[in-house]
C-alpha positions in Angstrom: 104.1 -34.6 59.8 103.9 -31.5 62.0 100.7 -29.5 62.1 100.4 -25.8 62.9 98.1 -24.5 65.6 97.6 -21.1 67.3 97.3 -19.9 70.9 94.9 -16.9 70.9 94.5 -14.7 74.0 91.6 -12.5 74.9 93.7 -9.3 74.3 94.0 -10.3 70.6 97.5 -11.8 70.9 98.0 -14.7 68.4 101.0 -17.1 68.7 101.7 -19.8 66.2 103.2 -23.1 67.2 103.3 -26.8 66.5 100.6 -29.2 67.6 101.3 -32.2 69.9 98.8 -34.3 71.8 95.4 -34.1 70.3 94.9 -32.0 67.1 91.8 -30.2 68.4 90.7 -26.8 69.6 90.1 -25.9 73.3 89.4 -22.8 75.4 90.0 -21.9 79.0 91.9 -19.6 81.4 95.6 -19.3 80.5 97.8 -19.7 83.6 101.5 -20.5 84.1 103.5 -22.8 86.4 107.2 -22.3 87.1 107.6 -25.9 88.4 110.7 -27.5 86.8 109.4 -31.1 87.0 106.3 -33.0 87.9 104.1 -32.6 84.8 102.4 -36.1 85.3 101.3 -34.8 88.7 100.4 -31.3 87.6 98.3 -32.4 84.6 96.2 -34.8 86.7 95.6 -32.2 89.5 91.9 -31.4 89.5 92.7 -27.9 90.6 93.8 -27.2 87.0 90.3 -28.0 85.6 89.3 -25.6 82.8 92.8 -24.1 82.5 95.3 -23.9 79.6 98.6 -24.5 81.4 101.8 -22.8 80.3 104.9 -24.5 81.6 107.8 -22.1 82.0 110.5 -24.8 82.1 112.0 -24.8 78.6 112.1 -28.5 77.8 109.1 -30.7 78.5 108.3 -34.4 77.8 111.9 -35.8 77.9 111.1 -38.3 80.7 107.7 -39.4 79.2 104.8 -40.5 81.4 104.9 -43.5 83.8 102.5 -46.4 83.7 99.7 -46.6 86.2 100.2 -48.4 89.6 97.6 -48.8 92.3 98.0 -48.3 96.0 94.9 -49.1 98.2 92.7 -48.9 95.1 94.0 -45.3 94.2 96.8 -44.2 91.9 100.3 -44.5 93.3 101.6 -42.0 90.8 99.0 -39.6 89.4 96.9 -37.1 91.3 93.6 -38.3 89.9 92.3 -40.8 87.3 92.6 -38.4 84.3 94.1 -35.3 82.8 92.2 -32.2 84.0 93.9 -29.3 82.0 92.1 -27.9 79.0 95.4 -27.5 77.0 99.2 -27.4 77.4 101.7 -24.8 76.2 105.4 -25.4 76.2 108.6 -24.0 74.6 110.2 -27.2 73.5 108.5 -30.6 73.4 110.8 -33.5 73.4 109.3 -36.1 71.0 111.8 -38.7 72.3 111.7 -39.6 75.9 113.8 -41.8 78.2 113.1 -42.9 81.8 113.2 -46.2 83.6 109.5 -46.1 84.4 108.2 -44.3 81.2 105.3 -46.2 79.6 104.4 -43.6 76.9 105.1 -40.1 75.6 103.6 -37.0 76.9 102.0 -36.3 73.4 100.4 -39.8 73.3 99.1 -39.3 76.8 97.5 -36.0 76.0 96.0 -37.5 72.8 94.4 -40.3 74.9 92.3 -37.6 76.7 91.8 -35.4 73.6 93.8 -32.6 75.2 95.6 -30.3 72.7 99.2 -29.1 73.2 101.2 -26.5 71.4 105.0 -26.1 71.4 107.5 -23.7 69.8 106.0 -20.9 71.9 108.1 -18.2 73.5 106.9 -19.1 77.0 109.1 -16.4 78.7 107.4 -13.7 76.7 104.0 -15.3 77.4 104.6 -15.6 81.1 105.8 -11.9 81.3 102.5 -10.9 79.6 100.4 -13.0 82.1 102.4 -11.5 85.0 101.8 -8.0 83.8 98.2 -8.3 82.7 97.1 -11.2 84.9 95.6 -14.6 84.0 93.5 -14.2 80.9 91.1 -16.2 78.8 92.6 -18.0 75.7 92.2 -20.8 73.3 94.3 -23.3 71.3 92.9 -23.2 67.8 93.5 -26.2 65.4 91.2 -26.5 62.3 88.0 -25.4 64.0 87.7 -22.2 66.0 86.0 -22.2 69.4 84.7 -19.3 71.5 86.6 -18.0 74.5 85.3 -19.6 77.7 85.7 -18.5 81.4 85.8 -21.7 83.5 85.5 -19.6 86.8 81.8 -18.9 85.9 81.1 -22.6 86.3 81.0 -24.8 89.4 84.2 -26.7 88.5 84.2 -28.4 91.9 80.9 -30.1 91.0 82.6 -31.4 87.8 85.6 -33.0 89.5 84.1 -34.2 92.8 83.1 -37.9 93.1 79.5 -38.8 93.0 79.4 -41.2 95.9 81.0 -42.0 99.3 84.2 -44.0 99.4 86.0 -45.7 102.3 89.7 -46.3 102.7 91.8 -47.9 105.5 90.8 -49.1 109.0 92.9 -47.1 111.4 92.2 -45.7 114.8 91.1 -42.2 113.7 88.0 -41.7 111.6 88.6 -38.8 109.2 86.0 -37.3 106.8 87.6 -36.0 103.6 85.4 -33.5 101.8 86.5 -34.0 98.2 86.3 -30.8 96.2 88.9 -32.1 93.7 91.4 -33.8 96.0 94.9 -34.7 95.0 95.5 -38.4 95.4 98.6 -37.8 97.5 96.4 -36.3 100.2 94.7 -39.7 100.5 98.1 -41.5 100.5 99.4 -39.2 103.3 96.4 -40.1 105.4 96.6 -43.8 104.7 100.3 -43.8 105.6 99.3 -42.5 109.0 96.9 -45.3 109.8 93.5 -43.6 109.6 90.0 -44.7 108.5 89.2 -42.3 105.7 85.6 -41.5 104.5 85.7 -39.6 101.2 82.5 -37.7 100.5 81.4 -35.4 97.6 81.7 -31.6 97.8 78.0 -31.2 98.6 77.5 -34.1 101.0 76.1 -33.3 104.4 79.0 -34.7 106.4 77.6 -33.4 109.7 75.3 -36.5 109.7 78.4 -38.8 110.0 80.3 -40.0 113.0 83.9 -38.8 112.7 86.9 -37.7 114.7 88.3 -35.1 112.4 87.3 -33.2 109.2 89.5 -32.5 106.2 88.7 -30.0 103.4 90.5 -30.7 100.1 91.9 -28.6 97.3 89.9 -28.0 94.2 89.4 -25.8 91.1 87.7 -22.5 90.6 86.0 -19.9 92.7 85.3 -21.1 96.3 82.1 -19.1 96.5 80.6 -21.6 94.0 80.7 -24.2 96.8 77.6 -22.9 98.7 76.6 -26.4 100.0 80.1 -27.1 101.4 80.2 -23.7 103.1 76.8 -24.3 104.8 77.8 -27.7 106.1 81.2 -26.3 107.3 79.5 -23.5 109.2 77.7 -26.2 111.3 81.0 -28.0 111.8 82.6 -24.8 113.1 80.1 -24.7 115.9 81.6 -27.9 117.3 85.1 -28.7 118.6 86.1 -31.5 116.3 89.5 -30.7 114.6 89.3 -29.4 111.0 92.2 -29.1 108.5 91.9 -27.5 105.1 94.3 -27.3 102.1 94.2 -24.8 99.2 90.5 -24.5 98.3 89.8 -26.0 101.7 91.5 -23.0 103.3 89.3 -20.6 101.3 86.2 -22.5 102.2 87.2 -22.3 105.9 87.6 -18.6 105.6 84.2 -18.1 103.9 82.4 -20.4 106.5 84.1 -18.4 109.3 82.6 -15.2 107.9 85.5 -13.9 105.9 85.8 -13.1 102.2 88.0 -14.3 99.3 89.4 -12.6 96.3 91.0 -13.6 92.9 94.7 -13.2 92.6 96.1 -11.4 89.6 97.9 -14.4 88.2 97.8 -17.0 91.0 100.5 -19.1 92.6 101.5 -22.1 90.6 104.9 -23.5 91.4 107.0 -25.8 93.6 109.0 -23.0 95.2 106.7 -20.5 96.9 108.2 -19.2 100.2 105.8 -18.9 103.2 106.4 -17.7 106.8 104.8 -19.1 109.9 103.1 -16.0 111.4 104.8 -14.7 114.6 108.1 -16.4 113.8 111.0 -16.1 111.4 110.5 -19.7 110.3 110.0 -20.1 106.5 109.1 -23.1 104.3 109.4 -23.7 100.6 106.0 -24.9 99.3 104.1 -26.3 96.4 101.1 -24.2 95.3 98.3 -24.2 92.7 95.6 -21.6 93.3 94.0 -18.5 91.8 92.0 -17.3 94.9 93.0 -16.4 98.4 91.4 -15.5 101.8 91.2 -11.7 102.6 92.5 -11.8 106.2 91.2 -8.2 106.8 87.6 -9.7 106.7 88.2 -12.5 109.2 86.3 -12.3 112.5 88.4 -11.5 115.6 88.7 -15.1 116.7 90.6 -16.0 113.5 94.1 -15.1 112.5 96.6 -15.7 109.6 98.7 -18.8 110.1 101.1 -18.5 107.1 102.1 -15.5 104.9 103.4 -15.6 101.4 106.8 -13.9 101.3 106.5 -13.0 97.6 103.3 -10.9 97.8 102.2 -10.9 101.4 98.9 -12.8 100.7 97.3 -15.3 103.2 98.8 -18.8 103.0 96.6 -20.3 105.8 94.4 -19.4 108.7 93.7 -20.7 112.2 91.1 -20.3 115.0 92.6 -18.8 118.1 91.0 -21.3 120.6 89.6 -24.2 118.6 91.6 -26.9 116.6 90.8 -25.4 113.2 93.6 -24.5 110.8 94.3 -24.5 107.1 97.1 -23.9 104.5 96.8 -22.3 101.1 99.8 -24.3 99.9 100.1 -28.1 99.5 101.8 -30.0 102.4 101.3 -33.3 100.6 103.1 -31.7 97.6 103.2 -34.5 95.0 105.8 -33.1 92.7 107.5 -31.8 95.9 108.8 -30.3 98.1 107.7 -32.2 101.2 108.9 -29.8 103.9 105.5 -29.2 105.4 104.0 -32.8 105.3 104.4 -32.7 109.2 101.1 -30.7 109.2 99.2 -33.9 108.7 100.8 -35.2 111.9 99.8 -32.0 113.7 96.2 -32.4 112.6 96.1 -36.0 113.8 97.7 -34.9 117.1 94.7 -32.5 117.5 92.4 -35.4 116.7 94.0 -37.5 119.5 93.6 -34.6 121.9 90.0 -34.2 121.0 89.2 -37.9 121.5 91.1 -38.0 124.8 89.1 -35.0 126.1 85.7 -36.2 125.1 
């Protein structure tokens, strides 16, 4: 038996639809993603914490959800150990699914984590509204109403970052991964490249560790909430050990360098964002999921923009002009795809080798 729920936006818009997943109410920031596939990866991406996700692709759920498989004690399939979105909005939910590795339906999976979904929504109209007015607060209302809630006022990174230090692999390069909400495929990409990985919480003082290279992960929310990470990173920038940041990691690098960040109108959330390597005509199609960006006008003279977004001209990565520090706002590991820029992990490890050879 179908149950009716409502999506309510902060501007007063109310949209009726049908419930799937958990029949419960939830509030958050309403954002949209234009990715055509990859909902198992998207929903488990910690960068979506606190957000009600609108999927623009019209049919969702037709291939179900795969069962869990482990690789080196981490998920081989998902981007973390749970669903992180606050709610899901789709046009048409396929109650029947069919795929060779499907273990359950999308609705059942959402219900396991008490996450509400709503379908029968005109997602094209909703996406146009979000593009025109910007990401806005909203709520999925079932039987019990809940107040609107702005997740960006919280330290979301502290909520998704692990509590303790974890070790993976035993390769020739020792890399510290500062986990602000890392996607599991980042860990997989490093382990496939024969490294020893030390995964530390967002506020851990990694400057006390012995390492060859530093990696700053993606994560949710406003980067300025990560004051402890920025302080530790400022110390690391005084040294010459290679540093690579992705997504939130790029914003943290910009802040630690002395620059500023700003909130995008509606963010970049898709698998098809074009970026250009600065100083060239070389372009890449990238996977992205962020609501903030570095303001390149505020960067010190020794820093420069590495990649530019060809849709809106915003910063898609920065680099130091003389030291081996660089970042990308997009996701080179791109679980969900495309994988055109995964070579940046190799470039980072090449810098680590050079650093070790020159010590």
